[in-house]
C-alpha positions as CSV (number, residue, x, y, z in Angstrom):
1,M,73.7,18.6,44.0
2,S,72.9,22.2,43.1
3,T,70.8,25.0,44.5
4,V,68.3,26.6,42.2
5,P,68.4,30.5,42.4
6,S,65.0,31.2,43.8
7,A,64.7,34.7,42.3
8,T,65.6,33.3,38.8
9,L,63.3,30.3,38.6
10,F,60.5,31.6,40.7
11,S,60.4,34.9,38.9
12,R,58.0,37.8,39.6
13,N,56.0,36.9,36.5
14,L,55.3,33.4,37.8
15,R,54.5,34.4,41.3
16,H,51.2,35.8,40.0
17,H,50.1,32.2,39.6
18,I,49.6,32.1,43.3
19,S,46.7,34.1,44.5
20,P,44.3,34.0,47.5
21,D,41.5,35.2,45.2
22,L,41.4,31.9,43.3
23,P,39.0,29.1,44.4
24,V,41.9,26.7,44.9
25,P,43.8,26.4,48.3
26,L,47.1,28.3,48.3
27,Y,49.1,25.2,49.2
28,H,47.7,23.4,46.2
29,Q,48.5,26.3,43.9
30,L,52.1,26.3,45.2
31,Y,52.4,22.5,45.0
32,S,51.1,22.5,41.4
33,L,53.5,25.2,40.3
34,I,56.6,23.4,41.7
35,K,55.4,20.0,40.5
36,N,55.1,21.3,37.0
37,Y,58.7,22.6,37.2
38,I,59.9,19.2,38.2
39,L,57.9,17.2,35.6
40,D,58.9,19.5,32.7
41,G,62.6,19.4,33.7
42,S,63.0,23.0,34.8
43,L,64.0,21.6,38.2
44,H,66.5,18.7,37.7
45,Y,67.3,15.7,39.7
46,G,69.4,16.8,42.7
47,D,68.3,20.4,42.6
48,K,67.6,22.0,46.0
49,L,64.3,23.7,46.5
50,P,64.0,27.0,48.3
51,S,63.4,26.5,52.0
52,E,60.0,26.9,53.5
53,Q,61.0,30.3,54.8
54,E,62.1,31.3,51.3
55,L,58.9,30.1,49.8
56,T,57.0,32.0,52.4
57,K,58.7,35.2,51.4
58,L,58.6,34.6,47.6
59,F,54.9,33.9,47.4
60,D,53.6,35.8,50.4
61,V,52.1,32.7,52.0
62,S,52.2,31.3,55.5
63,R,54.8,28.8,56.7
64,I,52.1,26.2,57.1
65,T,51.1,26.7,53.4
66,A,54.7,26.3,52.2
67,K,55.2,23.2,54.4
68,R,52.0,21.5,53.2
69,A,52.9,22.2,49.5
70,V,56.4,20.6,50.0
71,N,54.9,17.7,52.0
72,E,52.6,17.0,49.0
73,L,55.6,16.9,46.7
74,A,57.4,14.5,49.0
75,A,54.3,12.3,49.3
76,E,54.4,11.8,45.5
77,Q,58.2,11.0,45.7
78,L,59.1,14.0,43.6
79,V,61.3,15.5,46.3
80,E,63.1,14.2,49.4
81,R,63.4,16.0,52.7
82,A,66.4,15.6,55.0
83,R,67.0,17.4,58.2
84,G,69.9,19.9,58.0
85,K,70.3,19.3,54.2
86,G,67.0,20.7,52.8
87,T,64.7,19.4,50.2
88,H,66.0,18.0,46.9
89,V,64.4,16.8,43.7
90,V,64.5,13.0,43.3
91,Y,62.5,12.8,40.1
92,K,64.6,12.1,37.0
93,Y,63.5,13.9,33.9
94,S,64.9,12.4,30.7
95,P,63.7,14.0,27.4
96,K,64.2,11.9,24.2
97,P,64.8,14.2,21.2
98,V,63.2,13.3,17.9
99,N,64.7,14.7,14.6
100,A,62.2,16.1,12.1
101,P,62.4,18.4,9.1
102,M,61.9,22.0,10.1
103,I,59.5,22.6,7.2
104,G,57.1,20.2,8.8
105,V,57.2,22.2,12.0
106,L,56.5,25.4,10.2
107,E,53.7,23.9,8.3
108,E,52.1,22.7,11.6
109,I,52.4,26.3,13.0
110,E,50.7,27.7,9.9
111,S,47.9,25.0,10.0
112,I,47.0,25.8,13.7
113,A,46.8,29.5,12.9
114,E,44.7,29.1,9.8
115,S,42.2,26.7,11.4
116,S,41.6,28.8,14.6
117,T,41.2,32.4,15.8
118,A,43.1,34.1,18.6
119,T,42.3,36.5,21.3
120,V,45.3,38.8,21.9
121,I,45.7,39.4,25.7
122,Q,49.0,41.3,25.5
123,C,51.2,42.6,22.7
124,A,54.0,44.9,23.9
125,E,57.7,45.4,24.4
126,N,58.4,44.1,27.9
127,K,61.2,43.1,30.1
128,P,61.0,39.2,30.3
129,P,61.4,37.0,33.4
130,Q,65.0,36.4,34.3
131,T,64.9,32.8,33.0
132,I,63.9,34.0,29.6
133,A,66.3,36.9,29.6
134,T,69.2,34.5,30.5
135,E,68.3,32.3,27.5
136,F,68.4,35.2,25.1
137,G,71.6,36.6,26.7
138,L,69.9,40.0,27.4
139,K,71.5,42.9,29.3
140,P,69.7,44.4,32.3
141,G,66.8,46.5,31.0
142,D,66.6,44.9,27.6
143,T,63.1,44.1,26.3
144,L,61.5,41.6,23.9
145,L,58.2,41.5,22.0
146,H,55.8,39.8,24.4
147,L,52.8,38.2,22.8
148,L,50.1,36.4,24.9
149,R,47.2,34.8,23.1
150,I,44.3,32.4,23.6
151,R,43.4,30.3,20.6
152,E,39.9,28.9,20.0
153,R,38.2,26.7,17.5
154,A,34.4,26.3,17.2
155,G,33.9,28.5,20.2
156,S,36.1,26.5,22.5
157,A,39.5,27.7,23.8
158,F,42.1,25.0,23.2
159,G,45.4,26.7,23.6
160,Y,47.3,29.3,25.7
161,F,50.3,30.8,23.9
162,D,53.0,32.9,25.6
163,S,55.9,34.0,23.4
164,W,59.0,36.3,23.6
165,S,60.7,37.4,20.4
166,A,63.9,39.3,19.6
167,G,64.6,41.6,16.7
168,V,61.0,42.5,15.8
169,T,58.9,45.4,16.9
170,V,55.4,45.8,18.1
171,P,53.1,45.9,15.1
172,P,50.8,48.9,14.6
173,N,47.8,46.7,15.1
174,S,47.9,43.5,17.1
175,D,44.8,42.3,15.2
176,I,47.1,40.8,12.6
177,F,47.7,37.9,15.1
178,I,44.0,37.0,15.3
179,H,44.0,34.8,12.2
180,E,47.6,34.6,11.1
181,S,50.6,33.0,12.7
182,R,53.3,35.1,14.2
183,H,55.7,33.8,11.6
184,H,54.1,35.7,8.8
185,Y,54.9,38.9,10.7
186,F,58.3,37.7,11.6
187,R,59.2,36.9,8.0
188,D,57.9,40.2,6.8
189,N,60.1,41.9,9.3
190,G,63.3,40.1,8.4
191,M,63.5,37.3,11.0
192,R,65.1,34.2,9.4
193,I,64.9,31.0,11.4
194,S,67.4,28.3,10.7
195,H,66.8,25.8,13.5
196,I,63.9,24.9,15.8
197,K,64.0,22.9,19.0
198,Q,60.8,21.6,20.6
199,S,60.0,19.7,23.8
200,L,56.8,18.2,24.8
201,S,55.6,17.3,28.3
202,A,52.3,17.0,30.3
203,I,51.5,19.3,33.2
204,A,48.5,20.2,35.3
205,A,46.6,23.4,34.7
206,T,47.3,26.2,37.2
207,P,44.2,28.1,38.4
208,I,45.0,31.1,36.2
209,I,45.6,29.0,33.0
210,A,42.5,27.0,33.8
211,K,40.5,30.2,33.9
212,H,41.8,31.2,30.5
213,L,40.9,27.8,29.0
214,N,37.7,27.4,30.9
215,I,38.7,24.1,32.5
216,E,39.2,22.9,36.0
217,P,42.4,23.6,37.9
218,G,44.6,20.6,37.8
219,A,43.2,19.4,34.4
220,P,45.9,17.8,32.2
221,L,47.5,20.0,29.6
222,L,50.0,19.3,26.8
223,R,53.0,21.6,27.3
224,L,55.1,22.5,24.3
225,V,58.2,24.7,24.4
226,R,59.5,25.8,21.1
227,R,62.9,27.6,20.7
228,S,63.7,29.1,17.3
229,Y,67.2,30.1,16.3
230,K,68.9,32.1,13.5
231,Q,72.4,31.5,12.3
232,N,74.8,34.2,13.4
233,G,78.2,33.4,11.9
234,D,79.4,30.1,13.5
235,Q,76.9,30.5,16.4
236,E,73.1,30.0,16.7
237,E,71.2,32.9,18.3
238,L,67.9,32.4,20.0
239,V,65.3,34.7,18.4
240,D,61.9,33.3,19.6
241,Y,60.7,31.4,22.7
242,L,57.2,30.0,22.7
243,L,55.3,28.3,25.6
244,A,52.1,26.6,24.3
245,L,49.7,24.9,26.7
246,Y,46.9,22.8,25.0
247,N,43.7,21.5,26.5
248,S,44.3,17.8,25.9
249,E,40.6,17.1,25.5
250,L,40.4,19.5,22.5
251,F,43.8,19.3,20.9
252,Q,46.1,16.5,19.8
253,Y,49.6,17.0,18.6
254,Q,50.6,14.7,15.8
255,M,53.9,14.1,14.0
256,D,54.3,12.1,10.8
257,L,58.0,11.1,10.5
258,K,59.7,9.1,7.8
259,L,62.8,7.0,8.5
260,D,65.8,7.4,6.3
């Protein structure tokens, strides 16, 4: 069994998802955040959760709030508590990869961009959360292009897109991302992608995401994580990380695959 580094997984960026200003009880916000980590595989079977005292310090909540959140997870049989041993994940996540041509993935990206408009919330060079920095192999203080957008179609917001990209600079005007996909800009600035990995899962909307998408906290979302790589000699190098959260009532993700 392993212990998850609290400061790495529960990064400062994600701590902002817990707020007393939101209309949802703090314990439920914390419970939802950890539950999503478990269901999407960020927390693995056997991983040890931070103690109630650690959760209290990390999220600036009371011990009662932390205890109730963990009790809710235990009631759903996602974690197991043992005196003297702590709380461990007992849910087993098992993703099943599907191979598909990369050109199909890129066409799907372009199609979403062309049939919708985006509101750019952030477009800047930022220091990413530690989990993202580790995936990119960054040094302390290194930055990436951080782009945060909400996409809508026919006046309804259907998707929340949070991306981190290496090797490209902030464009002079972020309005280019309103109607076009990021990949137009990436290609124009020399980014060459050779391999894409995607994972799909279902999670519940946190209060902050729910506010962006104008839905109720806890509403079901389709969660897509896309990692794009370029070939660097004999090694693959991560150049783009995208987290996309889709309102399942307004968006369906379809794949059309042919067997060899």
